[in-house]
C-alpha positions as CSV (number, residue, x, y, z in Angstrom):
1,M,133.5,102.2,104.9
2,S,133.0,98.6,106.3
3,R,129.5,97.6,107.3
4,F,128.9,97.6,111.0
5,R,128.7,94.2,112.7
6,P,127.1,94.5,116.2
7,S,128.1,92.2,119.1
8,K,125.6,89.8,120.5
9,G,124.6,92.0,123.4
10,P,123.6,95.1,121.4
11,V,121.7,92.9,118.9
12,L,119.6,91.3,121.7
13,A,118.9,94.8,123.1
14,G,118.1,96.0,119.7
15,L,115.7,93.2,119.0
16,A,113.9,94.0,122.2
17,L,113.6,97.6,121.0
18,C,112.3,96.3,117.7
19,L,109.5,94.4,119.5
20,I,108.6,97.5,121.4
21,L,108.3,99.4,118.2
22,A,105.5,97.0,117.1
23,A,103.1,99.6,118.5
24,V,104.5,102.4,116.4
25,C,102.7,102.0,113.1
26,Y,99.3,100.6,114.5
27,G,97.2,103.4,113.2
28,A,98.9,103.3,109.8
29,Q,97.8,99.7,109.2
30,Q,94.0,100.1,109.6
31,P,91.9,99.4,106.4
32,L,90.5,102.2,104.4
33,A,87.3,103.4,106.1
34,P,85.4,106.6,106.6
35,A,87.3,108.5,109.2
36,A,85.9,110.0,112.3
37,G,87.0,113.6,113.1
38,P,90.3,113.9,114.9
39,A,90.1,114.0,118.7
40,A,91.6,116.7,120.9
41,I,95.1,115.9,122.2
42,P,94.6,113.4,125.0
43,A,95.5,114.4,128.6
44,S,96.4,110.8,129.3
45,T,98.6,108.3,127.4
46,D,97.6,107.5,123.8
47,N,99.2,106.1,120.7
48,W,99.7,108.1,117.5
49,G,97.3,106.7,114.9
50,L,96.0,107.3,111.4
51,S,93.0,106.5,109.2
52,F,93.0,106.6,105.4
53,P,89.5,107.6,104.1
54,Q,90.8,107.7,100.6
55,E,94.0,106.4,99.0
56,G,96.3,109.1,97.7
57,Q,94.6,111.7,100.0
58,T,95.8,113.2,103.3
59,P,95.1,110.8,106.1
60,V,93.4,111.8,109.3
61,G,95.4,111.7,112.5
62,N,94.0,111.1,116.0
63,A,94.8,114.8,116.7
64,S,94.4,117.5,114.1
65,P,97.3,119.5,112.6
66,E,95.8,122.6,114.2
67,E,95.8,121.1,117.7
68,L,99.3,119.7,117.3
69,A,100.6,123.0,116.0
70,K,99.8,124.7,119.3
71,Y,102.6,122.5,120.8
72,N,105.1,122.7,118.0
73,A,104.2,119.2,116.8
74,R,103.1,117.9,113.4
75,F,102.5,114.8,111.3
76,L,102.2,116.5,107.9
77,G,104.3,118.8,105.8
78,D,103.3,121.1,102.9
79,T,100.1,119.5,101.6
80,S,99.9,122.0,98.7
81,Q,103.0,120.5,97.1
82,K,103.9,116.9,95.9
83,V,106.7,116.7,98.4
84,I,107.8,113.9,100.7
85,Y,109.7,114.1,104.0
86,L,111.6,110.8,104.6
87,T,112.2,109.7,108.2
88,F,113.8,106.6,109.6
89,D,113.6,105.2,113.1
90,C,116.9,103.6,114.2
91,G,116.8,101.5,117.3
92,Y,119.9,99.6,116.4
93,E,122.1,98.9,113.4
94,N,121.0,95.8,111.6
95,G,123.4,96.0,108.7
96,Y,121.2,97.9,106.3
97,T,121.7,101.6,107.0
98,D,124.6,102.0,104.6
99,A,122.5,100.7,101.7
100,I,119.7,103.1,102.7
101,L,122.2,105.9,102.8
102,D,123.5,104.9,99.4
103,A,120.0,105.0,97.9
104,L,119.3,108.4,99.4
105,K,122.6,109.7,98.1
106,K,121.8,108.4,94.6
107,H,118.5,110.3,94.6
108,R,119.9,113.4,96.4
109,A,117.1,112.8,98.9
110,P,117.4,114.3,102.4
111,A,116.1,112.3,105.3
112,A,115.8,112.4,109.1
113,F,117.1,109.5,111.2
114,F,115.6,109.3,114.7
115,V,118.2,107.4,116.8
116,V,118.4,106.1,120.3
117,G,121.5,105.7,122.6
118,N,122.1,102.2,121.5
119,M,122.5,103.2,117.9
120,V,125.0,105.9,118.6
121,E,127.0,103.8,121.0
122,T,127.2,100.7,118.8
123,A,127.3,102.2,115.3
124,P,129.1,105.6,115.6
125,D,130.5,105.5,112.1
126,V,127.1,105.0,110.6
127,V,125.7,107.9,112.6
128,R,128.6,110.1,111.6
129,R,127.9,109.2,108.0
130,M,124.3,110.3,108.4
131,A,125.4,113.7,109.6
132,Q,128.3,114.1,107.1
133,E,125.9,113.5,104.2
134,G,123.6,116.2,105.3
135,H,120.8,114.2,106.9
136,I,119.1,115.3,110.1
137,V,119.8,113.0,113.1
138,G,116.9,113.5,115.4
139,N,116.2,112.6,119.0
140,H,114.3,109.3,119.7
141,T,115.5,109.4,123.4
142,F,118.4,107.6,125.0
143,H,116.6,104.5,126.4
144,H,113.4,104.4,124.3
145,P,111.0,104.5,127.3
146,D,107.3,105.4,127.3
147,M,107.9,109.2,127.6
148,S,104.2,109.9,128.1
149,A,104.5,108.1,131.5
150,I,107.2,110.6,132.7
151,A,105.5,113.5,134.4
152,D,108.6,115.1,135.8
153,Q,110.1,117.6,133.5
154,A,113.7,117.0,134.7
155,A,113.4,113.2,134.0
156,F,111.9,113.9,130.6
157,Q,114.7,116.3,129.8
158,K,117.4,113.8,130.9
159,E,116.2,111.3,128.3
160,L,116.7,113.8,125.5
161,D,119.7,115.6,126.9
162,S,121.6,112.3,127.4
163,L,121.2,111.4,123.8
164,A,122.0,114.9,122.5
165,Q,125.2,114.9,124.6
166,L,126.3,111.5,123.3
167,Y,125.6,112.6,119.7
168,Q,127.7,115.7,120.2
169,Q,130.6,113.7,121.7
170,T,130.4,111.2,118.8
171,T,130.0,113.6,115.9
172,G,131.2,117.0,117.1
173,R,127.8,118.4,116.0
174,T,124.8,119.7,117.9
175,M,121.8,117.4,117.6
176,P,118.9,119.1,115.8
177,R,115.9,119.7,118.0
178,Y,113.5,117.2,116.3
179,Y,111.9,114.7,118.7
180,R,109.9,111.5,117.9
181,P,108.1,109.9,120.8
182,P,109.1,106.3,121.4
183,Q,106.4,103.8,120.5
184,G,104.3,106.7,119.2
185,K,103.0,107.3,122.7
186,Y,102.2,110.8,123.7
187,N,99.8,113.0,125.7
188,L,99.3,116.7,126.1
189,E,101.8,117.1,128.9
190,N,104.4,115.1,126.9
191,L,104.0,117.6,124.0
192,K,104.3,120.6,126.4
193,Q,107.5,119.1,127.9
194,A,109.1,118.7,124.5
195,Q,108.0,122.2,123.4
196,A,109.5,123.7,126.6
197,L,112.9,122.2,125.6
198,G,112.7,123.8,122.2
199,Y,111.9,120.5,120.3
200,Q,109.6,120.0,117.5
201,T,107.7,116.8,117.9
202,I,107.5,114.8,114.6
203,F,104.9,112.1,114.1
204,W,104.1,110.7,110.6
205,S,101.4,110.3,108.0
206,L,102.5,107.1,106.3
207,A,104.1,103.9,107.6
208,Y,103.8,100.1,107.2
209,V,104.7,97.0,109.1
210,D,108.5,96.8,108.4
211,W,110.0,96.3,111.8
212,Y,110.0,92.5,112.3
213,A,113.5,91.5,111.5
214,D,112.6,87.8,111.1
215,D,109.3,88.4,109.2
216,Q,110.0,91.0,106.6
217,P,107.4,92.0,104.0
218,T,108.0,91.2,100.3
219,A,108.8,94.0,98.0
220,E,105.3,93.6,96.5
221,Q,103.7,94.0,99.9
222,A,105.8,97.0,100.7
223,F,105.0,98.7,97.4
224,G,101.3,97.8,97.9
225,K,101.3,99.9,101.1
226,L,103.7,102.7,100.2
227,L,102.6,103.6,96.7
228,P,98.8,104.0,96.9
229,R,98.9,105.8,100.2
230,I,101.5,108.4,99.4
231,H,100.2,111.9,99.5
232,S,101.3,115.6,99.3
233,G,103.2,116.6,102.3
234,A,103.7,113.1,103.6
235,I,106.0,112.5,106.5
236,V,107.0,108.9,105.9
237,L,108.2,106.6,108.7
238,L,110.4,103.7,107.7
239,H,112.7,101.6,109.9
240,A,116.4,101.4,109.1
241,T,116.5,97.8,110.6
242,S,114.4,96.6,107.6
243,R,116.1,94.4,105.0
244,T,113.1,95.1,102.6
245,N,113.5,98.8,103.0
246,A,117.2,98.6,102.1
247,E,116.4,96.4,99.1
248,I,113.5,98.5,97.6
249,L,114.5,102.0,98.6
250,D,116.1,102.9,95.3
251,E,113.2,101.6,93.3
252,L,110.7,103.2,95.7
253,L,112.2,106.6,95.4
254,T,112.2,106.2,91.6
255,R,108.6,105.3,91.6
256,W,107.6,108.2,93.8
257,E,109.7,110.5,91.5
258,N,107.8,109.1,88.5
259,M,104.6,110.0,90.3
260,G,105.7,113.6,90.4
261,Y,107.0,113.8,94.0
262,T,110.2,115.4,95.3
263,F,111.9,115.0,98.6
264,A,112.6,117.7,101.3
265,S,114.2,117.9,104.6
266,L,112.4,118.5,107.9
267,D,114.3,121.8,107.9
268,Q,112.1,122.8,105.0
269,L,108.8,122.2,106.7
270,P,106.5,125.2,106.5
271,T,106.4,127.3,109.6
272,L,103.7,126.3,112.1
């Protein structure tokens, strides 16, 4: 299949999305430090964040797994097993997703791709390939707004339904009900809204700064973040727009496998 080449308009729109995503991994970039206990889920807008009190151990989120579970949300998988759940956020197609899919196929590693409307509209063949190769294609909303600022349930639902409908028209498949909040912004009402629609909200327990298209990390920098902080039950967030991710993914998966880890789908997450 030929690699997708976006037109100028979608690229500019996608770059704008990429800048917005700069808030997404904030918590994952904090230095190792003693972690304060996780707070209750905020009633007002907040960003998902993490602290890593010890490398190789489960990080602490700014809401606990127990609190999140009340609203069908999570940031960790099975922490009793050396298993990794791979997820990719896809604001637009930057020419690297096919290489990512190739690496996943080589390692027989399932993943979840959280897409927005722009990705489905401008790269339908890539999105169809994700589904055909057995990966989850999750809901990252149609327009990538701050969903925590939307109080009206009907407006909240429209963002998710519009993308789900486009995905079904494009692939002939029903979109799985996994939702990732744009920009990592969420609040208590936001989680309740997603839960009422039958979605499971998926945050993450490991990420790194990979979203700047014109300032990509070196392979050494990427490995320096992703290898020491991996942990049992990790839900890993990577961006499919990243050249570095495409170039290192085969080796990264090999290194994780050599550390004793296996890969699982979000469909294999333990029951909340």
